[in-house]
Backbone bond lengths (Angstrom), bond angles and torsions (degrees), N, CA, C in turn:
res aa  C-N    CA-C-N  psi(-1)  N-CA   C-N-CA  omega(-1)  CA-C   N-CA-C  phi
1 M - - - 1.467 - - 1.531 109.17 -
2 R 1.311 115.28 110.42 1.468 119.85 179.28 1.519 110.41 -97.44
3 A 1.307 116.25 129.70 1.464 120.05 178.20 1.522 109.33 -91.13
4 S 1.302 115.68 136.68 1.464 119.46 179.06 1.528 109.46 -72.47
5 P 1.323 117.67 149.02 1.474 120.26 -179.99 1.530 112.11 -58.90
6 W 1.347 115.95 -29.31 1.469 119.26 179.93 1.525 110.83 -63.85
7 S 1.324 116.94 -48.90 1.466 119.73 -179.62 1.526 110.54 -67.94
8 L 1.328 116.00 -32.52 1.465 119.23 177.48 1.524 110.88 -65.04
9 S 1.324 116.69 -42.18 1.465 119.66 -179.87 1.523 110.65 -65.82
10 I 1.347 116.19 -37.81 1.467 119.69 177.66 1.526 109.86 -63.99
11 L 1.327 116.27 -43.03 1.457 120.83 177.83 1.523 110.41 -60.84
12 F 1.323 116.00 -43.60 1.458 121.30 -179.05 1.526 110.71 -62.71
13 L 1.345 115.66 -44.26 1.465 119.69 179.57 1.524 110.99 -63.00
14 R 1.334 115.45 -41.76 1.459 119.21 179.97 1.528 110.04 -63.86
15 F 1.325 115.53 -40.94 1.463 120.54 178.83 1.528 110.43 -63.11
16 R 1.336 116.20 -43.23 1.454 120.84 179.08 1.527 110.99 -61.81
17 F 1.347 115.19 -41.81 1.459 120.27 -179.59 1.527 110.88 -63.11
18 L 1.335 115.76 -44.62 1.466 119.91 178.48 1.523 110.51 -63.24
19 L 1.323 115.89 -40.79 1.459 120.69 179.73 1.530 110.30 -63.03
20 L 1.332 115.50 -42.74 1.454 120.73 -179.59 1.524 110.84 -63.17
21 R 1.345 115.67 -43.69 1.462 119.45 178.69 1.520 110.71 -63.18
22 F 1.321 116.05 -41.59 1.461 120.34 179.26 1.527 110.54 -63.50
23 Q 1.335 116.07 -42.45 1.461 120.02 179.08 1.521 111.06 -62.92
24 L 1.340 116.21 -41.81 1.458 119.64 179.54 1.524 110.93 -62.95
25 L 1.329 115.90 -44.49 1.465 119.73 178.73 1.522 110.41 -61.60
26 L 1.322 115.30 -39.28 1.456 120.35 -177.27 1.531 111.18 -73.38
27 L 1.327 116.42 -38.97 1.461 120.57 -172.81 1.519 113.76 -87.62
28 Q 1.334 117.40 -15.79 1.461 119.10 -175.61 1.527 112.92 -57.59
29 P 1.352 119.26 -52.06 1.467 118.61 178.70 1.523 112.84 -62.61
30 L 1.337 116.40 -37.91 1.462 119.90 177.81 1.517 110.75 -63.55
31 L 1.338 115.63 -43.05 1.456 120.97 -178.89 1.525 110.73 -64.80
32 L 1.332 115.85 -42.85 1.461 120.17 178.98 1.524 110.48 -62.46
33 H 1.321 115.91 -43.70 1.463 120.37 179.05 1.527 110.47 -62.00
34 F 1.338 116.09 -43.31 1.459 121.44 -179.62 1.527 110.72 -63.75
35 L 1.338 116.51 -43.78 1.466 120.63 -179.87 1.524 110.83 -63.99
36 Q 1.324 116.71 -42.95 1.462 119.86 178.38 1.526 110.40 -61.93
37 H 1.319 115.96 -43.28 1.461 120.49 -178.58 1.525 110.83 -63.19
38 T 1.337 116.90 -44.82 1.462 120.04 -178.35 1.520 110.90 -67.72
39 S 1.331 117.43 -39.21 1.465 119.54 -179.81 1.528 110.22 -65.91
40 I 1.322 117.02 -38.78 1.465 120.96 177.45 1.527 109.94 -64.00
41 T 1.319 116.46 -42.56 1.459 120.83 179.55 1.520 110.84 -63.66
42 I 1.331 116.72 -42.60 1.466 121.21 179.43 1.525 109.93 -63.54
43 N 1.328 116.81 -44.22 1.463 120.64 179.62 1.527 110.57 -62.46
44 N 1.311 117.06 -41.82 1.464 121.11 -179.03 1.524 111.46 -66.82
45 S 1.329 116.89 -30.69 1.460 118.91 -177.03 1.523 111.50 -85.84
46 I 1.333 117.90 -26.67 1.469 120.54 -176.40 1.524 111.42 -87.22
47 I 1.325 117.13 -43.32 1.467 120.96 -172.21 1.544 112.75 -61.77
48 P 1.339 119.43 -44.78 1.473 118.20 178.48 1.526 112.87 -61.17
49 K 1.329 117.82 -37.32 1.466 120.62 179.56 1.524 110.37 -63.43
50 V 1.323 116.03 -45.16 1.465 120.06 179.47 1.526 109.91 -63.20
51 H 1.307 116.96 -40.87 1.458 121.65 -179.38 1.534 110.37 -64.39
52 Q 1.316 117.08 -41.48 1.458 121.49 179.47 1.524 110.83 -63.71
53 S 1.326 116.73 -45.27 1.460 120.01 -176.85 1.528 110.62 -65.79
54 S 1.327 117.67 -35.86 1.466 120.34 -179.80 1.533 110.18 -71.84
55 S 1.320 117.75 -33.92 1.461 120.68 179.97 1.531 110.14 -75.11
56 N 1.317 117.71 -27.85 1.456 121.18 179.53 1.521 111.50 -72.90
57 S 1.318 117.09 -28.89 1.460 120.14 -174.66 1.524 111.76 -74.56
58 T 1.321 117.99 -19.99 1.466 119.78 -178.41 1.516 110.69 -78.54
């Protein structure tokens, strides 16, 4: 039984789509956690600098 390249490409695309959906489902919580962590880190690093500069100007 020989499969035509057309049906093979369709199968491949479907497999890729399923893989992509699975990756998104898997990575979403990780991505959200990472984004929250980075935003917290950015806020912690920026706010003290701004506070210091405002206290120095008085």
